[in-house]
C-alpha positions, -999 to 999 in steps of 0.1 A, spaced: 84 -364 375 72 -329 368 96 -300 375 87 -264 380 117 -240 377 123 -218 407 136 -183 413 168 -173 430 159 -164 465 166 -171 502 131 -180 512 119 -206 521 147 -209 546 172 -237 544 191 -227 575 187 -260 593 210 -278 569 230 -249 553 237 -226 582 226 -196 560 215 -197 524 232 -175 498 219 -170 462 197 -201 465 177 -215 436 146 -236 443 130 -262 421 97 -279 430 85 -312 415 58 -338 420 71 -374 422 53 -403 407 62 -426 436 89 -452 439 127 -447 437 140 -416 419 178 -416 412 194 -381 410 227 -372 395 242 -337 400 273 -327 381 292 -296 392 317 -275 373 330 -241 364 327 -224 398 337 -189 389 333 -166 419 356 -181 446 357 -219 438 339 -228 470 312 -247 451 276 -254 459 254 -272 484 220 -288 477 192 -306 494 156 -318 490 127 -311 513 93 -328 512 63 -305 510 68 -270 524 77 -278 560 114 -271 554 123 -287 588 136 -321 579 156 -324 546 155 -358 529 191 -351 518 214 -322 526 251 -328 525 269 -301 545 300 -300 523 304 -279 492 309 -294 457 329 -275 431 335 -303 406 326 -339 400 293 -358 404 271 -366 434 245 -394 429 218 -406 453 184 -423 453 153 -415 473 120 -434 477 94 -407 470 56 -407 475 32 -405 445 19 -370 438 38 -355 468 55 -322 462 93 -320 468 116 -290 468 152 -291 456 175 -263 463 210 -254 450 229 -229 471 262 -212 463 288 -217 491 301 -183 501 280 -168 472 298 -189 446 282 -195 412 287 -228 395 273 -248 366 251 -276 379 236 -303 357 208 -323 372 193 -355 359 167 -376 375 153 -410 365 123 -428 380 86 -435 373 68 -410 351 31 -402 346 4 -377 353 -1 -362 386 -30 -337 389 -20 -314 417 -42 -287 431 -18 -261 446 -34 -233 465 -3 -214 474 26 -199 455 55 -222 453 82 -195 453 67 -171 479 81 -143 458 56 -115 454 73 -102 423 67 -134 404 31 -144 412 
């Protein structure tokens, strides 16, 4: 899987599963197809100990999250697996609950290999970082 680091921003909107994003980081990746197992580990929430929320959207429709737990995680680990399509772009977000800031470690395991994407639009929609 290829990952492109995102920028902290509130767009694209994640309102449908968060209720209102705050200090959201976005990370886009192209899957190689098959099952990808994700592990997120949360620690050191240092603003208000509310924790973070996260989710994954397919493509840029941002209307139907593949996963989006509504609770906040301030410590511990959350693991899940998703069946993803080959060379499809997915968008992972991590959002601070009540503007909290936490350490989040992400690991993902699954098929690897090349995927030659031709992207004709900016992934981050941020005019300052074109």
